[in-house]
Each structure stands twice: as C-alpha cells, then as structure tokens.
C-alpha positions as CSV (number, residue, x, y, z in Angstrom):
1,X,88.0,83.0,105.7
2,X,90.1,82.7,108.8
3,X,92.1,85.8,109.8
4,X,95.4,85.5,111.7
5,X,95.7,88.3,114.3
6,X,99.2,89.6,114.8
7,X,99.6,91.6,118.0
8,X,102.4,94.2,118.2
9,X,101.2,95.7,121.5
10,X,104.6,95.1,123.1
11,X,106.5,96.7,120.1
12,X,104.4,99.5,118.6
13,X,103.0,100.3,122.0
14,X,106.6,101.1,123.1
15,X,106.3,104.4,121.1
16,X,103.6,105.6,123.4
17,X,105.7,105.2,126.5
18,X,109.1,106.3,125.1
19,X,110.2,102.7,124.9
20,X,110.2,102.3,128.7
21,X,108.3,99.1,129.4
22,X,110.0,96.9,131.9
23,X,110.3,93.1,132.2
24,X,107.3,92.7,134.5
25,X,105.1,94.7,132.2
26,X,106.2,92.7,129.2
27,X,105.7,89.4,131.1
28,X,102.2,90.2,132.4
29,X,100.8,91.2,129.1
30,X,102.5,88.3,127.2
31,X,101.0,85.8,129.6
32,X,97.5,87.3,129.2
33,X,97.9,87.2,125.4
34,X,99.0,83.6,125.4
35,X,96.0,82.6,127.6
36,X,93.7,84.4,125.1
37,X,95.2,82.3,122.3
38,X,96.4,85.3,120.3
39,X,98.5,83.6,117.6
40,X,101.4,86.0,117.3
41,X,102.9,88.5,119.8
42,X,105.5,90.9,118.6
43,X,108.0,92.5,121.1
44,X,110.8,95.0,120.9
45,X,111.8,98.7,120.7
46,X,109.2,100.7,118.8
47,X,111.6,101.0,115.8
48,X,112.6,97.4,116.0
49,X,115.8,95.4,116.7
50,X,118.9,97.5,117.1
51,X,117.0,100.8,117.3
52,X,117.5,101.7,120.9
53,X,119.6,104.9,120.6
54,X,119.6,108.6,121.4
55,X,118.1,109.3,118.0
56,X,115.1,106.9,118.2
57,X,115.0,106.8,122.0
58,X,116.8,104.4,124.4
59,X,114.8,101.5,125.6
60,X,114.7,100.5,129.3
61,X,115.6,96.9,128.4
62,X,118.0,95.5,125.8
63,X,116.6,93.6,122.8
64,X,117.9,90.4,124.4
65,X,116.1,91.0,127.7
66,X,112.8,91.8,125.9
67,X,112.9,88.7,123.8
68,X,113.9,86.4,126.6
69,X,111.2,87.7,128.9
70,X,108.4,87.4,126.4
71,X,109.6,84.0,125.0
72,X,109.3,82.5,128.5
73,X,105.7,83.9,128.8
74,X,104.5,82.4,125.5
75,X,104.2,78.6,125.8
76,X,101.6,78.6,123.0
77,X,101.7,81.8,121.0
78,X,104.4,82.6,118.5
79,X,106.8,85.3,119.2
80,X,107.7,87.9,116.5
81,X,110.4,90.5,116.2
82,X,110.7,93.5,113.8
83,X,113.7,95.0,112.0
84,X,114.2,98.0,109.9
85,X,117.5,97.9,107.9
86,X,119.6,100.7,108.9
87,X,118.7,100.3,112.6
88,X,119.1,96.5,112.8
89,X,121.6,94.2,111.2
90,X,122.0,90.5,110.4
91,X,123.7,90.1,113.8
92,X,120.5,91.3,115.4
93,X,118.5,88.8,113.4
94,X,120.8,86.0,114.5
95,X,120.3,87.0,118.1
96,X,116.5,87.3,117.8
97,X,116.3,83.8,116.2
98,X,118.6,82.4,118.9
99,X,116.3,83.9,121.5
100,X,113.3,82.1,120.1
101,X,111.7,84.5,117.6
102,X,109.3,82.4,115.4
103,X,108.6,85.1,112.9
104,X,110.7,88.1,111.9
105,X,109.2,91.1,110.0
106,X,111.5,93.2,107.9
107,X,110.2,96.7,107.2
108,X,111.1,99.3,104.5
109,X,109.9,102.6,103.3
110,X,107.2,101.8,100.7
111,X,109.4,102.5,97.7
112,X,112.5,100.9,99.0
113,X,112.0,97.2,99.2
114,X,115.5,96.7,97.8
115,X,117.0,97.3,101.2
116,X,115.4,94.2,102.6
117,X,117.1,91.7,100.2
118,X,120.0,90.8,102.5
119,X,117.9,90.4,105.6
120,X,115.0,88.5,104.0
121,X,117.5,86.3,102.2
122,X,119.3,85.5,105.5
123,X,116.0,84.5,107.1
124,X,115.1,82.3,104.2
125,X,118.5,80.5,104.4
126,X,117.9,79.9,108.1
127,X,114.4,78.5,107.4
128,X,112.8,81.3,109.6
129,X,109.3,82.5,108.8
130,X,109.8,86.0,107.4
131,X,107.4,88.8,106.5
132,X,108.0,91.9,104.5
133,X,106.2,95.2,105.2
134,X,106.0,98.4,103.3
135,X,105.8,101.4,105.7
136,X,104.3,104.9,105.1
137,X,102.4,103.1,102.3
138,X,100.1,106.1,101.6
139,X,103.1,107.7,99.8
140,X,102.9,105.2,96.9
141,X,100.1,104.3,94.5
142,X,98.7,100.7,94.4
143,X,100.7,99.7,91.3
144,X,104.0,100.8,92.9
145,X,103.1,99.0,96.2
146,X,102.3,95.8,94.3
147,X,105.7,96.0,92.5
148,X,107.6,96.5,95.7
149,X,105.6,93.7,97.4
150,X,106.6,91.3,94.6
151,X,110.2,92.2,95.3
152,X,109.8,91.3,99.0
153,X,108.4,87.9,98.0
154,X,111.3,87.3,95.6
155,X,113.8,88.0,98.4
156,X,112.2,85.5,100.7
157,X,109.1,87.0,102.4
158,X,106.4,84.4,103.1
159,X,103.8,87.2,103.7
160,X,103.8,90.8,102.6
161,X,101.7,93.9,103.2
162,X,101.4,97.5,104.2
163,X,101.5,99.7,107.2
164,X,99.3,102.8,107.4
165,X,102.1,104.3,109.4
166,X,100.5,107.8,109.5
167,X,96.9,106.7,110.0
168,X,96.1,108.5,106.7
169,X,94.0,106.0,104.8
170,X,90.3,105.8,104.2
171,X,88.7,102.3,103.5
172,X,88.7,102.7,99.7
173,X,92.5,103.5,99.8
174,X,93.1,100.2,101.6
175,X,90.9,98.2,99.3
176,X,92.8,99.4,96.2
177,X,96.2,98.7,97.7
178,X,95.5,95.3,99.3
179,X,93.8,94.2,96.1
180,X,96.8,95.2,94.0
181,X,99.3,93.5,96.4
182,X,97.2,90.3,96.6
183,X,97.1,90.0,92.8
184,X,100.9,90.5,92.5
185,X,102.3,88.7,95.5
186,X,100.9,85.2,95.6
187,X,101.5,84.9,99.4
188,X,99.4,85.9,102.4
189,X,98.8,89.7,102.6
190,X,98.9,91.7,105.8
191,X,97.6,95.1,107.0
192,X,98.7,97.3,109.9
193,X,96.5,100.3,110.7
194,X,96.7,103.4,112.8
195,X,93.8,105.4,114.1
196,X,94.6,109.0,113.5
197,X,91.4,109.6,111.6
198,X,89.3,107.1,113.5
199,X,89.4,104.6,110.6
200,X,91.5,101.8,111.9
201,X,88.8,99.3,112.4
202,X,87.0,100.2,109.1
203,X,90.3,100.1,107.3
204,X,91.2,96.7,108.7
205,X,87.8,95.3,107.7
206,X,88.4,96.7,104.2
207,X,91.7,95.0,104.1
208,X,90.1,91.6,105.0
209,X,87.4,92.1,102.4
210,X,90.1,92.8,99.8
211,X,91.8,89.5,100.7
212,X,94.2,90.3,103.5
213,X,94.5,87.3,105.9
214,X,96.9,88.8,108.5
215,X,95.7,91.8,110.5
216,X,97.7,93.7,113.1
217,X,96.0,95.1,116.2
218,X,97.0,96.2,119.7
219,X,95.3,95.9,123.0
220,X,93.5,99.1,123.9
221,X,95.0,100.5,120.6
222,X,98.3,100.9,122.4
223,X,100.6,102.3,119.8
224,X,102.3,105.3,118.2
225,X,100.5,108.6,117.9
226,X,96.7,108.2,118.0
227,X,97.1,104.4,118.5
228,X,96.7,101.3,116.4
229,X,93.7,99.2,115.5
230,X,92.1,98.2,118.8
231,X,92.5,94.5,119.2
232,X,89.6,93.7,121.5
233,X,87.2,95.5,119.2
234,X,88.6,94.2,115.9
235,X,88.3,90.5,116.8
236,X,84.6,90.5,117.6
237,X,83.9,92.6,114.6
238,X,85.7,90.1,112.4
239,X,83.8,87.2,114.1
240,X,80.5,88.9,113.4
241,X,81.5,89.3,109.8
242,X,82.2,85.6,109.5
243,X,86.0,85.6,109.8
244,X,87.1,83.4,112.7
245,X,90.3,84.2,114.5
246,X,90.6,81.3,117.0
247,X,91.0,83.9,119.9
248,X,89.1,83.4,123.1
249,X,86.8,86.4,123.7
250,X,86.9,86.5,127.4
251,X,90.7,85.9,127.4
252,X,91.1,88.7,124.9
253,X,89.0,91.1,127.0
254,X,91.1,90.1,130.0
255,X,94.3,90.8,128.1
256,X,93.0,94.2,127.1
257,X,92.3,95.0,130.8
258,X,95.8,93.9,131.7
259,X,97.2,96.2,129.0
260,X,95.1,99.1,130.2
261,X,96.1,98.6,133.8
262,X,99.8,97.6,133.3
263,X,101.2,99.1,130.1
264,X,99.9,102.6,129.6
265,X,99.1,105.6,131.8
266,X,96.0,106.2,129.6
267,X,94.7,104.6,126.4
268,X,95.6,106.4,123.2
269,X,93.2,109.1,122.1
270,X,92.7,110.9,118.8
271,X,93.8,114.3,119.9
272,X,94.2,117.4,117.8
273,X,97.8,116.7,117.0
274,X,96.9,113.1,116.1
275,X,94.4,114.3,113.6
276,X,96.9,116.7,112.0
277,X,99.5,113.9,111.9
278,X,97.1,111.7,110.0
279,X,96.0,114.5,107.6
280,X,99.7,115.4,107.0
281,X,100.7,111.8,106.4
282,X,103.5,111.9,108.9
283,X,104.8,108.8,110.8
284,X,102.8,108.4,114.0
285,X,105.9,107.6,116.0
286,X,107.1,111.2,115.6
287,X,104.4,112.5,118.0
288,X,106.3,112.6,121.3
289,X,109.4,114.1,119.6
290,X,107.4,116.7,117.7
291,X,105.6,117.8,120.9
292,X,108.9,118.1,122.8
293,X,110.7,120.1,120.1
294,X,107.7,122.3,119.4
295,X,107.4,123.2,123.1
296,X,111.1,123.9,123.4
297,X,111.2,126.1,120.3
298,X,107.9,127.9,120.9
299,X,106.1,126.8,117.7
300,X,102.8,125.1,117.0
301,X,103.2,121.3,116.7
302,X,100.5,121.2,114.1
303,X,102.6,123.5,111.9
304,X,105.5,121.1,112.5
305,X,103.5,118.1,111.3
306,X,102.1,119.8,108.2
307,X,105.7,121.0,107.3
308,X,107.0,117.5,107.9
309,X,104.3,116.2,105.6
310,X,105.2,118.7,102.9
311,X,108.8,117.5,103.1
312,X,107.7,113.9,103.0
313,X,109.5,112.9,106.1
314,X,109.7,109.2,106.9
315,X,110.6,107.0,109.9
316,X,114.2,107.4,110.7
317,X,114.3,111.1,109.9
318,X,113.8,112.3,113.5
319,X,116.5,114.9,113.1
320,X,114.3,116.7,110.5
321,X,111.9,117.5,113.3
322,X,114.4,119.9,114.8
323,X,115.2,121.5,111.5
324,X,111.5,122.1,110.8
325,X,110.9,123.6,114.2
326,X,113.9,125.9,114.0
327,X,112.8,127.1,110.5
328,X,109.3,127.8,111.8
329,X,110.7,129.7,114.7
330,X,112.8,131.8,112.2
331,X,116.1,130.4,113.4
332,X,116.9,128.1,110.5
333,X,116.7,127.8,106.7
334,X,113.7,126.2,105.1
335,X,114.2,123.6,102.4
C-alpha cells in the first residue's frame, strides 16, 4: 500500500519558534522538500490561516507572504494550508486558494465537526481538494470519532483523520480509532502524531497498518511541544515495511539537514514538560505559553499542564493558562 506523506514542517514547526520563520527560511526548506519529491508541503501560522494575533502569537510574515513564498519554491510538490474555524474565515480560504494552495485542511475539536460545514462546503463548491481533521482526538472514543469523521465527509472532505495533538496515544489507541474511522468514512484516512511519549513513529506505523494512507511528519520532528513524527525516520521505516512513498531518500535526508540548520535553534526533545503535557493530554502548542506564564507567576509548569488536562483545555483556550497559573499561585479562583 502506497502512503502519501504530508509535511507540515512549515506550519506545525512554527509553534516551536513562536511563529517567527522568515521568507528565506520558508523558501530554503520548501525548495529542499520539493527536490526530495515530498508530495505535500503545508505552510502557515501554527494555528493556521487568520491566527496571527496577540492571543495565538503574531507571525513574522502575513499569511499571504508565507503562501506566496512557498508556492514559488514548489514547482512539483503540492502546497497545503490549514484553517481552524474561529481563527480563519472563508475570506482566508479564498485568499489561500488564490495564492495557489492545492489542498486545504479544516480542523475542529474532535467532537465539533459541525463547525467545519461552511468551510468544507465552500471548498467543495470551488473544486478545491479539502481534508477534515479532528484535533485533540484522544478526548473522544473511537465510535464518536467515526461519527464526527462521517460528518466531515458529508460536508465535503475528500480525506479525514485525527491529530494526536497532545502526543497522548499509544499504538493500540491509534489502531482502534483509525479502524473505526476507516470503516465509517469511505475516503482516505490520515494521521498526525506528536512525540511527547516517544511514540510518534510507532503510532504512525499503527495508523498505516489500520488503513491510514496519509501520514503527517515533519523534518527533524520540528513541531509543537516535544515535536512531531520525524519525517526522515518515518519514510525509511515505512519503506522497510513495504509501503512506498515515492520520496527520494537522499533528498529527504538533505531536506532534514536544511531544516536542522535553517529552521530551528535545536531539534525538539522530549523534556520533562513534554512528557507531562502528553500524560495530561494537553495541546502541545501550549508549551511555550505555559513556560512563560509559569515562570512569571512562580508556579511549576508541570502543575499547570496537569490542571489544564483536568479542565480539558483545548486549542484556542490559551487564556485559560493564565487562569490556571493564578489559581495555583493562590491569586485566583479555581473552577
């Protein structure tokens, strides 16, 4: 079975550098990815189109500048964009398509597929390849995920799947969920892993064995929190298991070297806070903000993560980090 590799290095990786990649960084990695024949390269603010803000973090470049820069560097690979309803709007979709986005992913919290109907419907009307993703997917059981995935398909998604946004899964968790979604959806299924518990490669392999045919991975694991599935490791593992990707190995390794040299001060590591984030089931993109607020308020960031997990915080609730830190410091009310 052929597996399509989807590379969000230039989008998810933005979380790790506070959304501060510049045009030359984007261009250099995109050119290397194209040379390696990586099929799809996603670009944008870590939280997607329209998300550059004080709450989610302002990006160095506008959405338009990012898309234009990467589109010009990808003569062969497809370019993808990502949107979360509430951050991005239909106007942002229109702009992304005009700038050459071949694929647009629409994300939603794992139990809230309904909020994607307008955006997926618009993409379907325009004839644009659309994918639907359920985020923080460990917060729903397989049957509920299958139900929500079927909604995404009915709204216009040509592929659907799950993000392990907190790096919380073990392989058996992935197998159950991908199997349920595959049986319910009737379209290609995708998986996006994070490495908080060191399971991203194993979880991605489990997803493929359960029938997923689109797998996300980032060069050097560049991504939120403890990082994503490491692209240049995943591809040869899949090839050894009999799943061709069409990616050139040496080109892939070169692209990873470019990423390591150009995009990041250091590759992501599974540090103590990353482990706790995964155990607590908290969105990996919260890491930098949690560390900042915990330091300012004089509280243990691990306590902040466990309390955020208890409150079932989700992406977009960055303001809750401050509330939790103040409560732990004894200067605010708990909820």
